N, C-alpha and C positions, 0 to 999 in steps of 0.2 A: 300207792303206786304202781302202772301197770307191770306185767311181768312178759318177757319175752320166750316162748317155749323153744327149746331147742330141735328144729328141725334138720334131718340130714336132706342134705341136694340133692336133686335127681339129674339126670345124666340125660344122654340124646336117647339112648334104648329106652331108658325106663319113661321118659315122655313118649315115644313112640308106643308102647306097650298099654300105659294108662289110658290113650286116647281112646287106642284101639276097644279097651274095656267100654269106655262111654258109646262106641258106637255102637258096639254090641246088646249094650243093655238097653238103650233106647229103642234100638232096632233100625239095621244098616236103610230098611227100604224109604221108613218115614224121616229119617236123616237126610238122604239122597234127596227124596223128591221133595223136602223141603228147602234145602241147600238148592237144589236145582231153581226152585220158585225165586229164591230171595238175590242167587245170580242173576236171572232174567230179568229182575226189577233192577237190580245195579247197571246192568246194560244199559236198560230202557233210559235210566236215569242220566248216565253220561249224551244219551242221545239226543235227551229233553235240554240238557246244561249246553250241548253245542247250538243249539236254537234258541237263547236263551230264556228258555223255559224255567220255571222256579219252583212251579206246584210240588215236586218231587221232597223238596226241603220240609215240609210240612207232614212228608208222612208219618204214619207211627213207627217205632220204634223196632227194629225186626227181632224174631224171638233171638235172645240172649245167646242161646246155646248154638243157634246157627251161626250168629254173628262170631262168638269162639271160634268155631269150627272153618269158615272161611279166612279168619285172621290167619289160624293154624297153618293152614294150605299156604298162603301166601310167606309164610314165615318158613314152613320148610323149603319151600322152592327157591328163596332167597338165602337159604343154610347152603343148600346143597349146590349153589351155583357161588357164593363166596367161599365155601368151605370152612366157614365160621360159625359158631351157635350163636346168636345173639338173645338174649332177655327180651322177652315177651309177657307183658301181662295177663294177655290174653290163653296165653298158651300155658303159663303156669297155672290160670283160675281151671281151664281145661283137666291139665293133668292132677291137680289136685282134687276135683270131680272126679274123676278115674282112680284114683289110689282109696278116695272114700268108698268108692263103688264096690269094688273089688275086693274091701275088708266087710262090708255089710250084706254083702248078699244074700249069705243065708239066714238072716233076721228074718223074724214072723214080720210082718206086712211089708217086706221087702217091693213085692211085687205092686201093691197100689200107688206105693210113693213113687217108684219109678214112672209110672203111667204121668204120674203130676208133672216130671220134667219134662213132660212134650208140651203142657201145656204153657202159654208165655206167661197168664198169671199168676201162675203159681210156682215157676219154676226155680227162683229164688230163694223161697221160703223153702221149698223141699228138698234143694240142694244145703243149705243152711242145717235142715235137720240131718241130712245124710254125716254132714262134717262133724256134728256134735255127737250123734250115734258112733261115729268111728271112732274119735277120742274116748269116749267111753269104754269103748272094747278094746282098743290097746292099754287099759286101766285093768281090765278083767274082769269088767262089770257085763253081765246079761240085760241085752236091750232088747224091747220089742217096739215097733213101730205101732202106732195108736191109729185104727182106723177113724179117719176123718169125715167120712162120707155120709153118717147119719148127721142129723140137725141139732145134736145137743153138743154143748161145749166141752170140749176135751184137750187134754196135753198133748202134745207132741210124741212123748217116750215115756216108758215104762223103764227103769234102771233098776235091776238087782244086783245088789252086791255080794261080792264071795261069801258074807257073812247069812245070806239069805234074805237080809231086811230090804228095803224098797223105796224111792223116790220117784216123783214123776218131773219131769222136764219138760218146758214149754221154749220155743225157739222162735224169735221174731226177727224178721229183716226188719232195718230200717231206711226206706229212700232217702237219697240225698236232698230231695226238697220237701217240703211240710206244704201242709194246702194252702198256705196263703203264698209260698212262692208257685206253687202251682196256678192258682189265680193270677198271679202277677203277671207270669210267661205266657199264660193264656192271652192277657191283653197285649202285650208286646207281640208276641205272634200278628192279631189282628192288625194293628197298627201296620207292623212288617209289610203284611199282606195286601193291606190298603193301597199303600205307597207304590210296592213292586207293579202291582196293576196300571200304575201310572207310567213309571221311570224304566219298567220294562219294557213297554210296549215303544215308549220313546229312544229307550237304549241310553238311559242317563248314568253316569258313573258318577256314584257319590257316597261321602259315609255322612252318618246321622249318627249322633252323640247326644246321648236325653239323661239328662242330671235330676231326679224328682225329690222335692221335698216327704214324699210321703208317696203311699202305694198310690199307683195310677188308679183311674176308674172307667169301665167302659163308655161314660156317657164323656167321656174328656177325649176319646180317640177322635173324632171326626175334628174336632177345634186345632187337635195337635198336629193333625195330618196334614191340614188346609195351610199351616203357619209352617209346618217342615217343606211344602211344595213349593210357596210362595217364596219361602227363604232361596232354596236352591234356582228358582226359576229370576230371581235378582242376582246370582252372581253367588251365593251363599252367605253363612253368617257367623261369627267365630271363627275360629279356626283348627285345623287337622292336618297334621305333618304324616304323609303316607308314609315318609322315611322312616320316623323316628317313633310314630304313635301316639307324640306329643299333642294334648288339645287344650285350647282356651274357650271358655263358654262364655255366650251371651244371653241375655234375657230372652226366654220363651215368650209362648202365647200368654202366661199368666206367671204371677209370682212364685206357683209352685216349682213351674220347671227353666231348668237353664240348658241350651243348646247350642250345638255347632252344627253346620251343615255347610259341608266343603264336595265343592266339584272335583274328581280325581282325574280323570283324562279322557281326551277325546276319544266320542263314539266311535268305537269299533278301532282303535289303537290297540295293536298289541302290547303289551306289557310281560315284564320279568315276576314270576312268582314271588321270588325273593324280594323285590321292590316294596313291597307292602310289609311295613311291622307289625306284626300280628301281637297285641296286647290285651287278651282274653284273660287274664287275671286280674287286670285295673277294672273287672265289670262284673256285675252281676249277671247278666249276659251280654252275650257276645256272639253275631254271627256277619259271615264275611261269603258273599254268592260272588262267582263267575260264571262265563261262558267260557268254554276251552274248545281248542280243537287239536288234536292228536292225528300223526301222519306215520304210520308205519313203528318203529325206535326211534322216533323223533324227540326231542323233549316237546311237551305240551306246549302249546302259547294260548297263553290268557286274555282276556278283554273284558270290557264294560264290568269293572268290579262296583261291587255295592258293598256297605260295612253299614252295620247297625250295633251300637254300644250302648248299654242302661247302666246308669249309677243309681244305687235307691240311699239315701243319705239315713234311711234306719234298714242295714242290711237283715238277712235271716237270721234267727237264731238256731245254727243248726245242731246246738246241743240240747235245746229244751225239746227236741223232737223226739228223743228218747223217753221221755217222760209220756208219751201218749202210746208208745211200745210195749212200756210197762204197764200202765193201767190195761190193756188190753189182756195183756198175757197174764195176768192174775187171774182174772176171772175164769181163764182156762183149765188153771189147776182145781184141785180137789180141796174143798174148805180145811178137811183137817189136813192138811199138806203129807207129808213135808214136798216142797216145791223148790224147785231152781228154774232161776229164768237167764235163758242168754239171749242177747239182744244182739245183732251183726251192725256193725259201724261201717257205711261202706267205703271202699279202700279211698284213701287221700282225701275225704269230705272233712278232716281236722287237721289238714296240714298246714294253713294260715298261721294257726299257734296250738299245736297240740298237748303241749303242757296244761295251759290255760283250758284249754276244752276238756281236757280231763279231769281237771278238779273241780270245776263246774260240775261235771257228770256226777262226781262223786258226792260233793255235796248235796244235789239235787237229790241223789237216789238213797243218802241216808236220811235225808229227811221224809222220805216214803217208809223205811223201816224203823220206825221210833214204836216203845211203848206198846199199846195193842194195835197198831196199823200194822196190818198184809201180813200177820203170823202166820199163815200157810205158805209165804215165802220164805224158807231161808237163807236162799244168798243169790244175788243177781251177778252175773257176768257180764262185762262188756267188751268186744271183740273186733277188733280189726286184722287186717294182715299186711306185710311190709313187702314187698318182691327185694330180692337182695342175689347177687351174684358172687360166688364163692369160689376164688382160685386155688390151686392144689398145682402146684409147680406148672407143666405144660396141663394140665387137665382142668376144666371147667364145670361147675355144677352152679344150677339154679334151686333156691330154696322160696317158698313162701311162706314168711314167717309169719304165727299168730302172737298178736300181742293184746293181752287180754288183762282186763279190770275188775276185782272181785269185790263188791258191797256184801256183807253178813248182818243178818237182822239179830240184833242184839238178845232177842227172848222171842225165837221161833216157837210156834205151838208142838211139834215134834222135831226131836234133834236128829239131823243126819249124821253119824260119828263115821 
């Protein structure tokens, strides 16, 4: 079963100190330039939203580090105004990165690793490598970041124990979504955009709830779009309650789909944001879009809401995805080993049934470490983190606690003692 590592909580001064470490390491010029670009985009997105434009919804995600810094700045401003320090997951992630960078800054290969933090596509993997390197350093090991600039497949870390023996470490970050998820989401996005082209221009207000018996296909988009728009024009089909989030589905264009199409409000009527019950946890994908108008310090006014919710009768297997990460990691380790694989599970991705998912993951990985299979691998660690507030009298601190699951090979080629 998974174990939870004891982590000392961080206070406000430590948060500020470690955030400054990150800023210094990646370079303040690069950081400020990239933050400014993202801030300008967000301001433009607000302007577009006020005019009913929705293209900004489908832009690529910003660089994670930039998103963390912008959220940190908002958090810091809120703390100063309220005089209270509230837990914030982005702030804890940024603080953890700063602490790990500070501890590993003198390790061989560190400079090239920091450069990878500046690239969106390699950020999460580089940050995870720093995190794992830090954990080995804390246990008295010597760690080297392996240069990955060559075309050859190499592990991420070389770890030397106090007795002089060494082993190799490969780190893998798993995305919350599988390739199947990404394909399904891209199809739903295409459907949404085709509907927005019509209802955005005509300022319709509607909720579209779609349940599919199997995965959608691109050749179904046109028929499904036409059915949904026709249903909206005729007053709706099925039921969706904007106040409770409850819905009742009706037959869609084919037996594969059940749908609800519900007009929500009169065009351009202003509504209260808390008047809409957001039920995103009920869906595999959920999107809410509004026009809004803000004047000075007054609360924003919202109008012309559009809601999309999707349910697939065959939900994603969030656990099986780790096997793809494991298979990729094995090939990075030297054939003779000894090797350790770390797989990072995204925060909150297994929250729906954590214990069941852990047991399933353990069984899957054990099946990969039997007899003569993958003997270069000595042990696999799955890791995720949980944010916790810790109170000590009037003092408050926060920890970002790692939870790990270990699966060992019963017959590795070379043992790590």
